Backbone bond lengths (Angstrom), bond angles and torsions (degrees), N, CA, C in turn:
res aa  C-N    CA-C-N  psi(-1)  N-CA   C-N-CA  omega(-1)  CA-C   N-CA-C  phi
1 M - - - 1.495 - - 1.477 111.01 -
2 K 1.423 116.00 -47.03 1.466 114.65 -175.18 1.522 114.38 -61.41
3 N 1.389 111.82 -36.02 1.499 117.87 177.78 1.537 110.52 -59.89
4 L 1.340 117.07 -43.56 1.449 121.90 178.28 1.453 111.88 -59.13
5 N 1.343 113.99 -49.94 1.596 119.30 176.96 1.431 112.05 -56.90
6 S 1.395 114.70 -42.54 1.454 117.43 -177.87 1.615 113.03 -69.03
7 I 1.320 116.15 -30.46 1.438 120.61 176.34 1.529 109.62 -67.75
8 A 1.336 111.46 -47.90 1.514 118.85 -179.85 1.555 114.69 -59.08
9 L 1.429 111.93 -37.72 1.379 119.00 -178.55 1.555 112.47 -69.23
10 Q 1.357 111.69 -34.60 1.531 120.84 176.30 1.539 107.28 -69.68
11 Q 1.188 122.59 -40.68 1.470 125.21 178.27 1.499 110.64 -63.31
12 T 1.320 115.95 -48.33 1.525 115.67 -179.23 1.530 109.38 -65.85
13 S 1.411 115.89 -33.50 1.558 118.47 179.83 1.565 104.25 -65.38
14 S 1.259 122.07 -43.02 1.421 125.48 -177.58 1.540 111.60 -61.36
15 I 1.262 117.96 -50.87 1.436 122.07 176.88 1.515 111.74 -57.90
16 S 1.225 118.48 -46.57 1.508 122.74 -177.66 1.558 104.90 -67.44
17 D 1.298 126.31 -34.13 1.431 126.75 173.52 1.535 109.73 -59.91
18 Y 1.279 113.44 -49.05 1.522 115.43 -175.38 1.560 110.76 -66.52
19 I 1.348 116.18 -30.67 1.427 121.64 175.44 1.499 109.43 -66.77
20 M 1.410 116.96 -44.33 1.505 120.33 175.76 1.469 112.49 -61.05
21 L 1.355 121.56 -30.34 1.393 122.46 179.77 1.665 109.53 -68.44
22 M 1.269 114.55 -25.96 1.505 116.19 178.34 1.514 114.34 -77.56
23 K 1.287 118.19 3.11 1.539 121.79 -177.97 1.411 107.77 50.22
24 P 1.378 123.38 65.25 1.459 125.18 -172.13 1.512 115.00 -61.12
25 E 1.386 119.67 -33.65 1.517 123.69 178.46 1.515 109.48 -68.21
26 L 1.315 119.37 -49.61 1.416 122.10 180.00 1.511 111.39 -66.59
27 T 1.289 113.22 -48.40 1.496 121.22 -179.81 1.567 112.59 -56.67
28 L 1.266 114.72 -49.84 1.520 118.13 178.95 1.432 111.86 -64.66
29 L 1.262 123.47 -33.94 1.473 126.04 176.65 1.523 109.92 -61.26
30 S 1.364 114.48 -46.54 1.462 119.67 177.86 1.564 113.96 -63.94
31 V 1.415 111.51 -40.78 1.437 117.96 176.65 1.553 111.00 -60.52
32 A 1.372 115.19 -47.88 1.427 118.66 178.90 1.527 113.19 -53.87
33 T 1.324 117.41 -42.05 1.486 120.76 179.19 1.583 110.32 -63.93
34 A 1.232 112.94 -38.45 1.532 123.45 -177.10 1.593 104.34 -65.18
35 V 1.279 115.66 -55.13 1.486 120.33 -172.80 1.577 107.48 -70.69
36 G 1.329 120.63 -34.91 1.501 121.30 171.87 1.363 110.15 -57.28
37 S 1.373 118.43 -49.43 1.494 122.83 -174.04 1.596 106.37 -60.87
38 A 1.307 112.22 -47.09 1.555 116.74 -179.06 1.502 110.18 -57.63
39 Y 1.308 117.65 -40.49 1.489 122.46 178.57 1.549 113.89 -60.52
40 I 1.393 112.75 -39.66 1.458 121.39 -175.49 1.591 103.79 -73.04
41 A 1.346 115.41 -37.32 1.437 117.99 -178.11 1.496 115.87 -72.30
42 L 1.375 116.47 -16.16 1.420 119.39 175.09 1.547 113.52 -62.96
43 R 1.288 116.31 -36.49 1.445 120.57 173.26 1.573 111.34 55.89
44 G 1.269 120.52 48.50 1.395 118.19 179.73 1.561 117.14 91.11
45 S 1.399 117.40 -11.80 1.476 121.93 176.37 1.453 108.90 -67.54
46 T 1.351 116.04 158.39 1.560 118.64 -179.11 1.529 103.92 -112.49
47 H 1.376 124.02 24.11 1.388 121.76 174.56 1.531 109.83 -78.28
48 Y 1.279 118.57 62.87 1.529 118.83 -177.77 1.475 113.99 -62.19
49 A 1.286 118.92 -24.50 1.524 124.39 -179.85 1.496 104.60 -53.86
50 L 1.377 122.84 -32.75 1.530 122.45 179.30 1.474 110.27 -64.90
51 L 1.261 118.18 -29.17 1.507 118.68 176.94 1.527 111.39 -70.18
52 I 1.398 114.81 -33.86 1.486 118.73 177.62 1.570 108.23 -69.83
53 H 1.278 115.42 -39.75 1.582 120.46 -179.08 1.492 105.23 -64.73
54 T 1.359 118.27 -41.82 1.437 118.49 -177.33 1.578 111.40 -62.66
55 F 1.343 109.56 -46.10 1.469 117.35 -178.24 1.632 110.99 -58.45
56 I 1.252 110.31 -54.89 1.506 117.38 -174.37 1.601 109.61 -62.94
57 G 1.382 113.67 -48.99 1.508 114.30 179.90 1.535 116.67 -62.26
58 T 1.354 113.66 -48.31 1.451 115.93 176.20 1.499 113.78 -65.92
59 L 1.261 117.78 -36.50 1.530 118.60 177.89 1.580 110.58 -60.33
60 L 1.320 117.47 -41.39 1.450 124.21 -178.11 1.616 108.20 -69.26
61 V 1.269 113.70 -44.13 1.563 120.47 -175.23 1.500 103.84 -72.72
62 G 1.278 120.04 -48.61 1.505 120.33 177.18 1.540 113.63 -59.75
63 S 1.228 118.06 -40.43 1.366 122.82 176.93 1.477 117.06 -63.62
64 A 1.324 113.25 -34.79 1.425 122.26 175.37 1.493 113.83 -69.32
65 A 1.394 115.39 -36.04 1.409 121.02 175.21 1.503 112.37 -66.39
66 G 1.388 117.80 -42.10 1.414 121.71 175.50 1.502 114.14 -63.52
67 V 1.333 120.48 -42.93 1.422 122.30 176.62 1.551 113.12 -62.14
68 L 1.325 115.08 -51.35 1.400 118.89 -178.14 1.520 114.82 -64.02
69 N 1.308 114.65 -35.23 1.458 120.45 172.79 1.477 113.97 -61.22
70 Q 1.377 117.37 -41.36 1.483 120.08 176.43 1.565 107.26 -67.28
71 Y 1.299 116.63 -39.43 1.427 118.53 179.43 1.540 112.53 -59.46
72 V 1.252 119.41 -44.73 1.531 124.41 177.94 1.540 109.05 -66.54
73 E 1.302 118.72 -40.79 1.571 121.73 -170.21 1.557 107.05 -100.64
74 R 1.301 121.90 19.80 1.419 119.05 -179.48 1.480 118.96 -58.80
75 R 1.309 114.88 -36.22 1.461 120.90 -178.96 1.550 111.20 -72.51
76 Y 1.219 113.14 -38.16 1.483 119.52 175.91 1.458 115.49 -72.29
77 D 1.284 113.57 -34.02 1.651 118.47 175.64 1.484 104.79 -64.88
78 A 1.304 122.37 -34.11 1.460 120.55 179.41 1.498 113.52 -65.18
79 M 1.354 116.72 -16.09 1.502 120.06 -175.97 1.536 109.04 -92.91
80 M 1.360 118.07 -10.20 1.538 121.37 -172.02 1.409 103.42 -108.88
81 K 1.396 114.00 137.11 1.527 123.61 175.41 1.462 110.76 -59.86
82 R 1.453 113.98 -38.43 1.498 119.09 -176.18 1.418 113.51 -65.29
83 T 1.403 118.63 -27.85 1.450 123.22 -169.67 1.442 113.52 -120.01
84 E 1.357 120.59 -3.91 1.375 123.31 -167.73 1.563 109.52 -65.15
85 H 1.374 117.89 -24.64 1.481 120.99 -179.41 1.407 116.79 -91.64
86 R 1.392 117.45 9.59 1.453 121.22 177.86 1.558 107.16 -67.96
87 P 1.312 114.37 159.44 1.470 116.90 -174.97 1.503 117.62 -56.08
88 L 1.335 120.37 -41.64 1.445 122.48 179.06 1.587 113.07 -67.21
89 P 1.272 121.99 -57.56 1.390 120.19 -178.63 1.525 112.67 -64.18
90 A 1.309 118.61 -32.01 1.461 124.40 177.81 1.554 111.67 -74.24
91 G 1.269 116.60 -9.33 1.600 120.89 -177.30 1.430 118.36 79.70
92 R 1.339 118.90 5.98 1.388 117.93 -178.16 1.531 116.96 -77.28
93 I 1.286 114.71 -12.46 1.447 125.57 174.52 1.507 111.20 -135.77
94 Q 1.207 116.06 132.95 1.512 121.05 -173.25 1.630 106.82 -80.22
95 P 1.280 120.87 140.95 1.448 125.37 -178.49 1.562 114.82 -52.59
96 A 1.389 115.82 -38.74 1.407 119.53 179.10 1.488 110.40 -69.97
97 D 1.254 122.60 -33.94 1.490 128.03 -178.80 1.675 102.71 -69.20
98 A 1.214 110.73 -51.73 1.548 114.15 178.41 1.584 114.06 -52.59
99 L 1.337 112.94 -50.19 1.490 122.56 175.23 1.530 112.97 -48.90
100 L 1.342 110.84 -52.56 1.526 118.68 -178.77 1.570 108.06 -62.45
101 F 1.281 117.27 -44.94 1.444 126.30 -176.27 1.525 107.58 -58.16
102 G 1.379 118.45 -47.99 1.484 120.20 -176.13 1.481 108.69 -74.51
103 I 1.255 121.84 -35.43 1.500 122.89 177.58 1.611 111.30 -61.67
104 L 1.365 112.63 -43.61 1.439 121.16 179.27 1.562 109.93 -60.54
105 L 1.350 111.16 -46.78 1.543 115.38 -176.01 1.460 109.00 -66.90
106 G 1.382 118.31 -34.07 1.518 116.83 176.34 1.396 116.02 -69.26
107 I 1.350 118.61 -42.52 1.503 122.92 174.41 1.547 110.33 -61.28
108 A 1.278 115.56 -40.04 1.465 114.75 -178.43 1.563 110.93 -67.91
109 G 1.344 114.75 -43.55 1.540 116.50 -177.93 1.486 105.83 -63.66
110 L 1.339 121.54 -53.47 1.472 120.23 -169.61 1.586 107.86 -67.07
111 S 1.284 120.49 -31.17 1.471 126.52 177.40 1.494 108.24 -64.35
112 Y 1.365 116.76 -45.17 1.368 120.77 -177.15 1.547 112.85 -64.96
113 L 1.313 117.07 -45.90 1.393 123.54 178.90 1.658 108.42 -66.24
114 A 1.302 115.79 -39.89 1.399 117.14 -178.70 1.549 113.50 -64.68
115 I 1.327 114.83 -31.80 1.512 120.78 -174.63 1.508 107.15 -83.14
116 L 1.386 115.33 -42.76 1.511 119.19 -167.00 1.493 112.60 -107.52
117 T 1.348 119.70 -1.75 1.511 114.44 177.43 1.565 106.96 -133.41
118 N 1.322 119.02 -111.84 1.503 116.72 -177.98 1.455 114.85 -157.16
119 W 1.226 117.71 171.28 1.596 119.39 -163.65 1.534 111.98 -75.85
120 I 1.354 115.23 -14.59 1.520 116.39 172.78 1.519 111.28 -74.44
121 A 1.271 116.27 -41.29 1.479 122.28 178.52 1.571 108.54 -66.23
122 V 1.315 118.39 -39.35 1.418 121.04 175.34 1.569 114.03 -66.61
123 S 1.279 117.28 -41.39 1.363 124.44 178.04 1.573 112.38 -63.75
124 L 1.269 117.03 -39.93 1.471 123.02 178.68 1.558 109.13 -69.91
125 S 1.380 113.08 -36.27 1.432 117.83 175.78 1.527 113.22 -64.48
126 V 1.336 113.00 -43.37 1.523 114.59 177.63 1.518 109.52 -65.76
127 L 1.331 122.12 -42.09 1.389 126.21 175.14 1.486 110.48 -53.85
128 T 1.277 123.18 -45.19 1.423 129.63 176.73 1.478 111.52 -55.16
129 L 1.418 113.15 -51.60 1.567 116.55 -179.20 1.494 112.96 -61.68
130 V 1.351 109.15 -46.51 1.613 113.22 -173.74 1.454 111.10 -67.45
131 S 1.378 116.83 -47.52 1.462 122.31 179.15 1.631 114.80 -57.76
132 Y 1.348 111.29 -40.71 1.421 119.26 177.67 1.484 111.92 -67.91
133 L 1.370 116.83 -52.80 1.420 119.22 -167.33 1.589 111.51 -87.29
134 A 1.344 116.72 -38.31 1.509 121.53 -173.97 1.453 113.79 -89.98
135 I 1.389 116.38 -23.41 1.488 119.49 -178.89 1.477 111.86 -107.22
136 Y 1.368 113.17 -69.62 1.456 118.15 -174.99 1.501 117.13 -56.51
137 T 1.361 119.47 -43.46 1.389 121.98 -170.05 1.528 106.25 -72.23
138 P 1.293 127.05 -43.60 1.469 118.82 175.25 1.574 114.44 -70.78
139 L 1.274 114.65 -28.32 1.522 116.26 -179.09 1.477 111.84 -65.86
140 K 1.254 119.93 -23.05 1.517 124.48 -175.83 1.600 106.17 -63.03
141 R 1.264 116.84 -24.17 1.433 120.42 -179.50 1.477 116.64 -92.13
142 T 1.327 116.07 -2.78 1.465 118.89 -172.46 1.587 109.77 -131.71
143 T 1.311 123.37 -22.19 1.465 119.43 -177.91 1.548 109.95 -155.29
144 P 1.391 116.46 143.95 1.403 117.90 176.59 1.514 112.05 -70.15
145 F 1.328 115.20 -16.77 1.561 117.30 178.04 1.506 108.24 -64.67
146 A 1.289 125.47 -6.60 1.392 127.99 -178.69 1.572 112.91 -60.33
147 T 1.397 110.87 -30.41 1.445 113.52 -179.94 1.534 111.46 -68.64
148 V 1.292 121.30 -36.98 1.449 124.93 174.25 1.521 111.12 -63.27
149 V 1.339 113.45 -47.47 1.463 116.68 175.35 1.464 114.23 -58.58
150 G 1.297 116.30 -42.71 1.554 118.85 175.94 1.479 116.51 -63.56
151 G 1.414 116.66 -18.83 1.401 118.34 175.84 1.515 114.98 -67.75
152 I 1.332 115.33 -18.72 1.452 118.92 -177.76 1.494 113.14 -74.61
153 P 1.337 117.65 -53.64 1.538 114.82 174.04 1.494 114.40 -65.61
154 G 1.353 118.54 -21.27 1.504 122.02 179.76 1.464 110.00 -73.54
155 A 1.445 116.61 -28.82 1.361 120.82 -179.48 1.622 121.84 -93.92
156 L 1.378 105.85 -2.06 1.506 110.85 -177.20 1.493 116.89 -82.93
157 P 1.371 121.28 -14.52 1.466 120.58 177.51 1.511 115.33 -55.27
158 P 1.401 118.02 -39.85 1.484 113.66 175.15 1.450 116.40 -63.75
159 L 1.421 115.71 -31.51 1.441 112.17 174.15 1.531 115.09 -72.09
160 I 1.277 120.83 -25.16 1.379 127.28 175.91 1.645 108.43 -66.16
161 G 1.289 113.51 -49.42 1.454 118.86 177.35 1.516 111.59 -59.37
162 W 1.345 119.39 -41.26 1.457 125.66 -176.78 1.497 105.94 -65.85
163 A 1.397 117.14 -45.49 1.430 122.45 -175.05 1.550 110.69 -64.14
164 V 1.326 114.81 -40.45 1.550 120.49 178.68 1.548 107.48 -53.87
165 V 1.297 123.65 -44.72 1.434 131.25 -176.20 1.481 113.74 -77.84
166 Q 1.356 113.19 -51.75 1.383 118.89 -166.97 1.598 111.87 -96.37
167 G 1.281 118.10 -22.00 1.461 125.50 -174.09 1.478 113.17 70.82
168 R 1.338 115.87 18.00 1.487 120.08 176.17 1.540 107.41 -156.65
169 V 1.338 113.03 173.09 1.477 117.20 176.66 1.474 107.00 -121.63
170 S 1.329 114.30 112.59 1.540 121.90 -175.13 1.498 112.91 -102.41
171 M 1.301 115.82 173.85 1.563 116.84 171.04 1.482 115.33 -51.95
172 E 1.273 118.13 -35.99 1.465 118.58 -179.18 1.485 105.63 -63.07
173 A 1.343 121.51 -44.12 1.474 119.86 -176.62 1.613 110.60 -66.82
174 W 1.298 114.09 -37.95 1.477 121.14 178.47 1.616 109.65 -57.80
175 S 1.373 110.21 -43.49 1.536 113.57 179.10 1.621 112.66 -57.35
176 L 1.365 110.72 -37.42 1.462 114.23 175.54 1.494 112.37 -66.09
177 F 1.345 116.57 -41.28 1.399 125.65 179.06 1.623 110.48 -55.43
178 F 1.281 112.69 -45.50 1.485 121.24 -175.07 1.637 108.30 -69.28
179 I 1.302 112.44 -40.67 1.434 114.87 177.26 1.529 111.56 -65.29
180 L 1.200 121.02 -38.11 1.447 124.63 179.54 1.540 112.62 -74.39
181 F 1.290 117.57 -35.95 1.458 122.23 175.97 1.507 110.74 -63.11
182 F 1.381 122.35 -49.99 1.388 126.91 -175.86 1.508 109.00 -71.84
183 W 1.300 118.26 -31.72 1.418 122.81 179.15 1.560 115.85 -66.04
184 Q 1.410 106.23 -37.46 1.465 114.62 -178.57 1.534 115.50 -58.76
185 M 1.393 113.38 -41.38 1.446 119.51 -175.25 1.560 115.16 -55.23
186 P 1.253 119.74 -55.81 1.391 117.80 177.61 1.598 112.76 -68.04
187 H 1.314 115.68 -35.91 1.403 118.19 174.76 1.573 114.59 -56.26
188 F 1.370 117.07 -50.25 1.346 122.69 -176.51 1.553 109.99 -70.94
189 L 1.399 114.95 -49.34 1.463 121.47 -179.26 1.545 113.77 -58.03
190 S 1.235 117.24 -36.71 1.588 120.17 175.97 1.430 108.78 -68.09
191 L 1.293 122.73 -43.43 1.377 126.77 -177.56 1.531 114.08 -66.01
192 S 1.389 114.93 -49.41 1.384 122.99 179.19 1.604 112.63 -66.85
193 W 1.338 117.20 -29.97 1.370 119.14 178.76 1.518 111.75 -68.86
194 M 1.402 116.99 -33.16 1.404 120.23 173.41 1.580 112.60 -65.16
195 Y 1.349 114.99 -28.41 1.441 117.94 -179.73 1.581 109.89 -108.89
196 R 1.284 119.92 27.39 1.466 124.12 -173.62 1.548 110.09 -58.63
197 K 1.407 118.77 -35.65 1.393 115.51 -177.68 1.588 113.83 -72.75
198 D 1.320 111.26 -24.78 1.416 117.92 176.87 1.542 113.16 -69.23
199 Y 1.330 111.53 -44.25 1.498 119.01 177.51 1.573 109.53 -67.64
200 A 1.268 118.13 -33.70 1.521 119.83 178.23 1.599 107.10 -67.19
201 R 1.339 112.62 -44.08 1.498 113.37 -174.44 1.571 110.32 -61.92
202 A 1.365 114.40 -35.32 1.496 117.42 177.27 1.491 115.99 -82.85
203 G 1.306 120.82 0.39 1.337 122.44 168.71 1.602 114.12 88.89
204 Y 1.329 114.24 17.73 1.443 118.48 -179.33 1.566 114.94 -76.56
205 K 1.248 120.56 141.03 1.497 120.03 -177.33 1.510 113.23 -99.15
206 L 1.386 118.39 41.63 1.325 121.20 178.35 1.551 114.67 -75.20
207 L 1.329 109.97 165.41 1.531 113.23 -175.95 1.548 111.05 -62.71
208 V 1.339 119.05 -31.81 1.432 125.66 179.35 1.532 111.02 -67.19
209 V 1.259 122.12 -25.72 1.409 128.42 178.74 1.553 106.16 -80.93
210 I 1.346 116.69 -53.54 1.431 119.18 177.40 1.492 117.71 -58.50
211 D 1.370 115.43 -30.18 1.361 126.42 -177.13 1.533 112.60 -125.09
212 P 1.287 113.45 72.40 1.609 118.15 -169.93 1.574 110.77 -71.71
213 T 1.326 115.19 -19.26 1.468 115.67 -177.08 1.595 109.99 -82.98
214 G 1.278 113.75 -19.81 1.514 118.26 174.43 1.515 112.09 90.73
215 E 1.384 118.36 6.46 1.393 118.38 177.75 1.611 114.05 -62.70
216 I 1.288 114.55 -49.09 1.466 115.40 179.05 1.516 111.26 -77.46
217 V 1.368 118.95 -37.42 1.446 124.31 171.53 1.469 113.60 -48.24
218 S 1.334 115.56 -49.51 1.464 121.91 -177.94 1.508 109.97 -64.09
219 R 1.247 119.73 -38.62 1.483 120.69 176.80 1.458 111.00 -65.56
220 Q 1.336 119.19 -45.97 1.451 123.53 176.32 1.600 111.40 -55.60
221 I 1.375 114.69 -46.10 1.397 118.77 179.25 1.597 112.66 -57.05
222 L 1.337 107.12 -46.72 1.484 116.53 179.79 1.552 110.05 -60.38
223 V 1.317 119.41 -44.72 1.433 119.50 -178.95 1.535 110.52 -63.49
224 Y 1.355 116.30 -42.53 1.521 115.98 179.96 1.469 114.02 -70.64
225 C 1.345 116.04 -28.02 1.428 118.88 177.78 1.593 110.10 -70.73
226 C 1.299 111.43 -35.55 1.507 114.00 172.51 1.483 117.78 -69.20
227 A 1.346 113.16 -32.46 1.528 118.27 172.36 1.502 111.82 -68.45
228 L 1.319 115.68 -33.61 1.489 118.06 -177.26 1.551 110.31 -67.80
229 V 1.304 123.31 -23.80 1.465 125.19 176.29 1.474 111.29 -56.19
230 P 1.346 119.56 -62.11 1.437 120.61 176.50 1.425 115.05 -61.33
231 A 1.396 118.68 -38.82 1.411 126.73 179.53 1.497 111.08 -55.18
232 S 1.386 116.01 -45.60 1.461 118.67 -178.14 1.535 114.16 -69.14
233 L 1.326 116.59 -14.33 1.479 120.38 176.02 1.523 115.64 -91.60
234 L 1.397 113.43 -11.21 1.440 119.14 175.92 1.521 117.60 -43.28
235 P 1.343 114.85 -51.81 1.535 115.22 -178.79 1.559 113.93 -50.44
236 T 1.362 117.87 -34.98 1.386 120.08 -178.39 1.577 110.01 -78.17
237 L 1.404 113.31 -32.83 1.455 122.83 -172.47 1.638 106.10 -74.96
238 V 1.326 117.55 -27.99 1.455 120.32 177.59 1.503 113.58 -89.14
239 G 1.375 113.73 -9.98 1.408 116.60 168.71 1.536 114.60 104.18
240 F 1.287 122.82 14.59 1.478 119.01 177.01 1.491 122.74 -114.74
241 T 1.382 111.51 5.42 1.450 119.95 168.30 1.608 110.72 -135.10
242 G 1.224 119.35 161.37 1.425 125.37 -175.03 1.530 109.44 -101.83
243 Y 1.297 115.12 -165.81 1.390 125.09 -170.76 1.476 116.50 -79.46
244 V 1.318 115.19 -18.16 1.465 121.21 173.71 1.490 107.15 -66.82
245 Y 1.342 115.32 -49.10 1.586 121.27 174.33 1.460 109.18 -52.13
246 F 1.402 110.17 -59.48 1.455 121.27 -174.94 1.589 114.07 -42.94
247 T 1.419 112.02 -55.48 1.423 119.83 -179.60 1.503 108.55 -61.47
248 S 1.334 118.58 -47.25 1.510 120.57 -170.88 1.596 108.65 -69.46
249 A 1.408 114.87 -35.46 1.489 117.13 179.17 1.551 108.26 -69.02
250 L 1.258 118.37 -37.25 1.526 125.21 179.82 1.550 108.39 -59.41
251 I 1.392 113.38 -46.27 1.458 114.00 -175.27 1.555 107.98 -73.40
252 L 1.248 120.03 -39.18 1.486 123.07 179.38 1.528 109.72 -61.64
253 S 1.375 118.08 -50.48 1.399 120.00 -177.04 1.514 115.54 -66.38
254 I 1.297 117.46 -27.23 1.431 124.48 173.60 1.507 111.09 -70.91
255 L 1.426 116.50 -41.41 1.467 118.09 174.58 1.398 114.76 -63.77
256 F 1.483 114.22 -32.78 1.503 118.22 175.76 1.558 107.33 -65.39
257 L 1.316 114.24 -43.74 1.511 118.70 177.49 1.477 114.17 -52.37
258 T 1.316 116.18 -42.62 1.458 118.13 177.66 1.473 119.48 -59.84
259 T 1.416 112.06 -29.58 1.470 117.88 176.35 1.517 109.92 -71.90
260 G 1.331 114.44 -32.14 1.518 117.46 177.06 1.538 109.81 -71.36
261 I 1.316 117.53 -36.46 1.462 121.31 -175.96 1.560 106.24 -67.40
262 V 1.350 117.25 -43.11 1.484 122.53 -179.54 1.611 107.72 -58.96
263 F 1.320 118.70 -45.72 1.463 121.57 177.52 1.543 111.55 -65.09
264 F 1.331 118.55 -37.17 1.435 121.08 176.66 1.460 111.35 -59.34
265 R 1.381 117.76 -34.81 1.444 121.87 -171.69 1.508 109.61 -82.95
266 E 1.424 120.36 -31.83 1.454 120.76 -171.53 1.529 120.06 -127.94
267 Q 1.372 115.21 -14.91 1.495 120.81 175.36 1.528 108.96 46.16
268 S 1.330 119.51 49.73 1.467 120.64 174.86 1.466 115.05 -105.36
269 P 1.334 121.71 159.16 1.477 123.00 175.62 1.523 111.92 -55.45
270 S 1.261 115.75 -40.80 1.494 117.58 -179.26 1.466 115.18 -66.80
271 A 1.281 113.81 -34.15 1.607 118.54 178.63 1.555 104.61 -73.97
272 A 1.318 120.80 -40.41 1.513 120.63 178.36 1.524 109.91 -64.80
273 R 1.314 118.98 -39.28 1.447 125.08 176.97 1.506 112.13 -61.19
274 R 1.398 113.06 -37.39 1.470 115.04 -175.51 1.582 105.91 -75.43
275 I 1.288 122.07 -37.41 1.450 119.47 172.96 1.442 114.35 -54.33
276 F 1.356 118.09 -47.27 1.452 126.25 -171.38 1.547 105.19 -64.64
277 Y 1.364 116.83 -49.11 1.523 114.93 -171.51 1.550 109.39 -75.34
278 F 1.316 119.20 -34.26 1.390 122.90 174.90 1.614 112.83 -62.88
279 S 1.178 110.65 -35.09 1.569 117.12 -179.14 1.496 105.03 -66.34
280 L 1.306 126.32 -35.53 1.396 123.67 176.17 1.498 115.37 -67.95
281 L 1.339 113.82 -41.74 1.461 125.01 176.58 1.583 107.28 -64.38
282 F 1.278 115.85 -45.08 1.473 119.49 176.47 1.499 112.84 -53.24
283 L 1.261 117.76 -57.63 1.465 124.59 -178.28 1.426 111.30 -54.37
284 L 1.399 117.77 -47.98 1.410 115.94 -179.23 1.469 117.88 -65.17
285 L 1.379 116.73 -38.36 1.403 118.31 178.68 1.537 112.09 -73.40
286 L 1.245 117.84 -29.38 1.532 121.70 179.76 1.535 107.63 -69.12
287 F 1.329 117.12 -42.70 1.496 118.94 -178.94 1.529 108.17 -71.43
288 I 1.249 124.72 -35.51 1.358 127.80 174.58 1.526 109.73 -54.31
289 L 1.369 111.55 -53.71 1.485 119.81 -178.70 1.523 110.92 -57.29
290 L 1.394 115.02 -40.25 1.372 119.08 -178.96 1.558 115.77 -65.04
291 M 1.369 110.04 -40.76 1.450 120.35 -178.44 1.585 108.72 -71.02
292 L 1.328 117.15 -22.03 1.407 120.47 -179.19 1.513 116.75 -90.97
293 A 1.486 114.83 -18.15 1.333 130.27 -171.48 1.557 107.69 -62.17
């Protein structure tokens, strides 16, 4: 009986490790923006199966990106306290197994989208994978500009969701792209600043490593928070939301800006943490407003 329980425990652990490889928190956030965008693009249509296709396709592609990113960065993850217990650096999953798993997820996701959606959604998904893995990931070790580059694949999921439903990328979709792009900067910079010692230990050349005091980081966050204010209003300016959304988005983006102002003044862990958590609330509320508009 003990042997059976031990085997069952090992199997459970193995499954959970593979789920961890998929970076579920980051992946589900991206999937949520893609599905939210797809829902907005329906515009009264009852083709709800397209939402399911968006969910499954982007979940598989996003999971592939997470797995392959961890495969590439496994040695550096082992140097960071925040990531040293991940399945690859901890030795619970072998690199070759992770590589195969990531490739299979990517093939499955792109094939699913190719069969059940359209070539624009597939092309955007390929662009997301390539820019994230082949450009952003290696750039993190060479230049602080990597964060800006990484904002592109991070902002592409809404375009994918829109393309699944509409078969094209319109100005409405681009407005969602710009919201997510400018939102990501304070979101990631605040998080990475809290773990700047970890990133420095692993040899990353991120802005938070070059500027550990937060003086430059806080200015960057403030600039992007300012840019997010007009970006948040773009859906109304391009004509697919009304003034209820406009007013609500303006209030939310100004509140977000105040968190950036506080961090600019004091560069404290609590101020950075406030930006990070409010950024999650901001994105949730903004997409709810967009879906109700």
